[in-house]
Chimera marker file (.cmm) of the C-alpha trace (Angstrom):
<marker_set name="trace">
<marker id="1" x="0.000" y="0.000" z="0.000" r="1" g="1" b="0" radius="0.5"/>
<marker id="2" x="2.045" y="2.952" z="-1.267" r="1" g="1" b="0" radius="0.5"/>
<marker id="3" x="-0.658" y="5.393" z="-0.196" r="1" g="1" b="0" radius="0.5"/>
<marker id="4" x="0.793" y="5.519" z="3.334" r="1" g="1" b="0" radius="0.5"/>
<marker id="5" x="4.193" y="6.565" z="2.016" r="1" g="1" b="0" radius="0.5"/>
<marker id="6" x="2.609" y="9.109" z="-0.323" r="1" g="1" b="0" radius="0.5"/>
<marker id="7" x="0.489" y="10.557" z="2.455" r="1" g="1" b="0" radius="0.5"/>
<marker id="8" x="3.528" y="10.822" z="4.706" r="1" g="1" b="0" radius="0.5"/>
<marker id="9" x="5.260" y="12.961" z="2.084" r="1" g="1" b="0" radius="0.5"/>
<marker id="10" x="2.113" y="14.975" z="1.389" r="1" g="1" b="0" radius="0.5"/>
<marker id="11" x="1.656" y="15.793" z="5.075" r="1" g="1" b="0" radius="0.5"/>
<marker id="12" x="5.316" y="16.780" z="5.426" r="1" g="1" b="0" radius="0.5"/>
<marker id="13" x="5.013" y="19.126" z="2.446" r="1" g="1" b="0" radius="0.5"/>
<marker id="14" x="1.705" y="20.545" z="3.732" r="1" g="1" b="0" radius="0.5"/>
<marker id="15" x="3.239" y="21.316" z="7.128" r="1" g="1" b="0" radius="0.5"/>
<marker id="16" x="6.304" y="22.919" z="5.509" r="1" g="1" b="0" radius="0.5"/>
<marker id="17" x="4.084" y="25.096" z="3.302" r="1" g="1" b="0" radius="0.5"/>
<marker id="18" x="1.876" y="26.030" z="6.247" r="1" g="1" b="0" radius="0.5"/>
<marker id="19" x="4.930" y="27.209" z="8.197" r="1" g="1" b="0" radius="0.5"/>
<marker id="20" x="6.433" y="28.965" z="5.170" r="1" g="1" b="0" radius="0.5"/>
<marker id="21" x="3.285" y="31.021" z="4.670" r="1" g="1" b="0" radius="0.5"/>
<marker id="22" x="2.781" y="31.757" z="8.368" r="1" g="1" b="0" radius="0.5"/>
<marker id="23" x="-0.322" y="29.610" z="8.675" r="1" g="1" b="0" radius="0.5"/>
<marker id="24" x="-1.568" y="28.444" z="12.030" r="1" g="1" b="0" radius="0.5"/>
<marker id="25" x="-3.819" y="25.500" z="11.274" r="1" g="1" b="0" radius="0.5"/>
<marker id="26" x="-4.090" y="22.993" z="8.473" r="1" g="1" b="0" radius="0.5"/>
<marker id="27" x="-7.737" y="22.717" z="7.454" r="1" g="1" b="0" radius="0.5"/>
<marker id="28" x="-7.682" y="21.296" z="3.920" r="1" g="1" b="0" radius="0.5"/>
<marker id="29" x="-5.357" y="19.135" z="1.854" r="1" g="1" b="0" radius="0.5"/>
<marker id="30" x="-6.069" y="18.883" z="-1.878" r="1" g="1" b="0" radius="0.5"/>
<marker id="31" x="-4.387" y="16.101" z="-3.820" r="1" g="1" b="0" radius="0.5"/>
<marker id="32" x="-4.540" y="15.710" z="-7.592" r="1" g="1" b="0" radius="0.5"/>
<marker id="33" x="-3.165" y="12.478" z="-8.985" r="1" g="1" b="0" radius="0.5"/>
<marker id="34" x="-2.993" y="10.837" z="-12.379" r="1" g="1" b="0" radius="0.5"/>
<marker id="35" x="-4.945" y="7.784" z="-13.420" r="1" g="1" b="0" radius="0.5"/>
<marker id="36" x="-1.771" y="5.771" z="-13.949" r="1" g="1" b="0" radius="0.5"/>
<marker id="37" x="-0.573" y="6.338" z="-10.362" r="1" g="1" b="0" radius="0.5"/>
<marker id="38" x="-2.836" y="3.497" z="-9.235" r="1" g="1" b="0" radius="0.5"/>
<marker id="39" x="-3.980" y="5.390" z="-6.158" r="1" g="1" b="0" radius="0.5"/>
<marker id="40" x="-6.775" y="3.795" z="-4.155" r="1" g="1" b="0" radius="0.5"/>
<marker id="41" x="-8.836" y="6.730" z="-2.834" r="1" g="1" b="0" radius="0.5"/>
<marker id="42" x="-10.117" y="4.839" z="0.222" r="1" g="1" b="0" radius="0.5"/>
<marker id="43" x="-6.550" y="3.897" z="1.159" r="1" g="1" b="0" radius="0.5"/>
<marker id="44" x="-5.483" y="7.545" z="0.796" r="1" g="1" b="0" radius="0.5"/>
<marker id="45" x="-8.338" y="8.636" z="3.060" r="1" g="1" b="0" radius="0.5"/>
<marker id="46" x="-7.443" y="5.987" z="5.621" r="1" g="1" b="0" radius="0.5"/>
<marker id="47" x="-3.783" y="7.058" z="5.563" r="1" g="1" b="0" radius="0.5"/>
<marker id="48" x="-4.782" y="10.716" z="5.918" r="1" g="1" b="0" radius="0.5"/>
<marker id="49" x="-7.073" y="9.948" z="8.848" r="1" g="1" b="0" radius="0.5"/>
<marker id="50" x="-4.302" y="8.039" z="10.607" r="1" g="1" b="0" radius="0.5"/>
<marker id="51" x="-1.804" y="10.869" z="10.069" r="1" g="1" b="0" radius="0.5"/>
<marker id="52" x="-4.061" y="13.601" z="11.459" r="1" g="1" b="0" radius="0.5"/>
<marker id="53" x="-5.569" y="11.641" z="14.366" r="1" g="1" b="0" radius="0.5"/>
<marker id="54" x="-4.476" y="13.153" z="17.666" r="1" g="1" b="0" radius="0.5"/>
<marker id="55" x="-2.405" y="15.905" z="16.006" r="1" g="1" b="0" radius="0.5"/>
<marker id="56" x="-2.871" y="19.632" z="15.400" r="1" g="1" b="0" radius="0.5"/>
<marker id="57" x="-4.472" y="19.123" z="11.956" r="1" g="1" b="0" radius="0.5"/>
<marker id="58" x="-7.076" y="16.713" z="13.331" r="1" g="1" b="0" radius="0.5"/>
<marker id="59" x="-10.383" y="17.615" z="11.731" r="1" g="1" b="0" radius="0.5"/>
<marker id="60" x="-8.758" y="18.760" z="8.484" r="1" g="1" b="0" radius="0.5"/>
<marker id="61" x="-10.393" y="17.669" z="5.237" r="1" g="1" b="0" radius="0.5"/>
<marker id="62" x="-8.860" y="15.730" z="2.369" r="1" g="1" b="0" radius="0.5"/>
<marker id="63" x="-9.969" y="16.392" z="-1.219" r="1" g="1" b="0" radius="0.5"/>
<marker id="64" x="-8.860" y="13.894" z="-3.850" r="1" g="1" b="0" radius="0.5"/>
<marker id="65" x="-9.110" y="14.507" z="-7.578" r="1" g="1" b="0" radius="0.5"/>
<marker id="66" x="-8.124" y="11.988" z="-10.215" r="1" g="1" b="0" radius="0.5"/>
<marker id="67" x="-6.780" y="13.623" z="-13.369" r="1" g="1" b="0" radius="0.5"/>
<marker id="68" x="-7.491" y="11.905" z="-16.698" r="1" g="1" b="0" radius="0.5"/>
<marker id="69" x="-4.751" y="10.806" z="-19.085" r="1" g="1" b="0" radius="0.5"/>
<link id1="1" id2="2" r="1" g="1" b="0" radius="0.2"/>
<link id1="2" id2="3" r="1" g="1" b="0" radius="0.2"/>
<link id1="3" id2="4" r="1" g="1" b="0" radius="0.2"/>
<link id1="4" id2="5" r="1" g="1" b="0" radius="0.2"/>
<link id1="5" id2="6" r="1" g="1" b="0" radius="0.2"/>
<link id1="6" id2="7" r="1" g="1" b="0" radius="0.2"/>
<link id1="7" id2="8" r="1" g="1" b="0" radius="0.2"/>
<link id1="8" id2="9" r="1" g="1" b="0" radius="0.2"/>
<link id1="9" id2="10" r="1" g="1" b="0" radius="0.2"/>
<link id1="10" id2="11" r="1" g="1" b="0" radius="0.2"/>
<link id1="11" id2="12" r="1" g="1" b="0" radius="0.2"/>
<link id1="12" id2="13" r="1" g="1" b="0" radius="0.2"/>
<link id1="13" id2="14" r="1" g="1" b="0" radius="0.2"/>
<link id1="14" id2="15" r="1" g="1" b="0" radius="0.2"/>
<link id1="15" id2="16" r="1" g="1" b="0" radius="0.2"/>
<link id1="16" id2="17" r="1" g="1" b="0" radius="0.2"/>
<link id1="17" id2="18" r="1" g="1" b="0" radius="0.2"/>
<link id1="18" id2="19" r="1" g="1" b="0" radius="0.2"/>
<link id1="19" id2="20" r="1" g="1" b="0" radius="0.2"/>
<link id1="20" id2="21" r="1" g="1" b="0" radius="0.2"/>
<link id1="21" id2="22" r="1" g="1" b="0" radius="0.2"/>
<link id1="22" id2="23" r="1" g="1" b="0" radius="0.2"/>
<link id1="23" id2="24" r="1" g="1" b="0" radius="0.2"/>
<link id1="24" id2="25" r="1" g="1" b="0" radius="0.2"/>
<link id1="25" id2="26" r="1" g="1" b="0" radius="0.2"/>
<link id1="26" id2="27" r="1" g="1" b="0" radius="0.2"/>
<link id1="27" id2="28" r="1" g="1" b="0" radius="0.2"/>
<link id1="28" id2="29" r="1" g="1" b="0" radius="0.2"/>
<link id1="29" id2="30" r="1" g="1" b="0" radius="0.2"/>
<link id1="30" id2="31" r="1" g="1" b="0" radius="0.2"/>
<link id1="31" id2="32" r="1" g="1" b="0" radius="0.2"/>
<link id1="32" id2="33" r="1" g="1" b="0" radius="0.2"/>
<link id1="33" id2="34" r="1" g="1" b="0" radius="0.2"/>
<link id1="34" id2="35" r="1" g="1" b="0" radius="0.2"/>
<link id1="35" id2="36" r="1" g="1" b="0" radius="0.2"/>
<link id1="36" id2="37" r="1" g="1" b="0" radius="0.2"/>
<link id1="37" id2="38" r="1" g="1" b="0" radius="0.2"/>
<link id1="38" id2="39" r="1" g="1" b="0" radius="0.2"/>
<link id1="39" id2="40" r="1" g="1" b="0" radius="0.2"/>
<link id1="40" id2="41" r="1" g="1" b="0" radius="0.2"/>
<link id1="41" id2="42" r="1" g="1" b="0" radius="0.2"/>
<link id1="42" id2="43" r="1" g="1" b="0" radius="0.2"/>
<link id1="43" id2="44" r="1" g="1" b="0" radius="0.2"/>
<link id1="44" id2="45" r="1" g="1" b="0" radius="0.2"/>
<link id1="45" id2="46" r="1" g="1" b="0" radius="0.2"/>
<link id1="46" id2="47" r="1" g="1" b="0" radius="0.2"/>
<link id1="47" id2="48" r="1" g="1" b="0" radius="0.2"/>
<link id1="48" id2="49" r="1" g="1" b="0" radius="0.2"/>
<link id1="49" id2="50" r="1" g="1" b="0" radius="0.2"/>
<link id1="50" id2="51" r="1" g="1" b="0" radius="0.2"/>
<link id1="51" id2="52" r="1" g="1" b="0" radius="0.2"/>
<link id1="52" id2="53" r="1" g="1" b="0" radius="0.2"/>
<link id1="53" id2="54" r="1" g="1" b="0" radius="0.2"/>
<link id1="54" id2="55" r="1" g="1" b="0" radius="0.2"/>
<link id1="55" id2="56" r="1" g="1" b="0" radius="0.2"/>
<link id1="56" id2="57" r="1" g="1" b="0" radius="0.2"/>
<link id1="57" id2="58" r="1" g="1" b="0" radius="0.2"/>
<link id1="58" id2="59" r="1" g="1" b="0" radius="0.2"/>
<link id1="59" id2="60" r="1" g="1" b="0" radius="0.2"/>
<link id1="60" id2="61" r="1" g="1" b="0" radius="0.2"/>
<link id1="61" id2="62" r="1" g="1" b="0" radius="0.2"/>
<link id1="62" id2="63" r="1" g="1" b="0" radius="0.2"/>
<link id1="63" id2="64" r="1" g="1" b="0" radius="0.2"/>
<link id1="64" id2="65" r="1" g="1" b="0" radius="0.2"/>
<link id1="65" id2="66" r="1" g="1" b="0" radius="0.2"/>
<link id1="66" id2="67" r="1" g="1" b="0" radius="0.2"/>
<link id1="67" id2="68" r="1" g="1" b="0" radius="0.2"/>
<link id1="68" id2="69" r="1" g="1" b="0" radius="0.2"/>
</marker_set>
């Protein structure tokens, strides 16, 4: 399940960008991915939920959008 690894990187980048722009709270993460990436949306949501549980961004939303070829 490579979604866990991807979500780990996505959350790291989101936190870096939040700090870089002087943000205080992560409320939304938008992820666009290509069809050929073989992403399983439910696995991405599960990984996201596990990463935010019990942390400052708990309650943040995840938006996933699959881009066509």
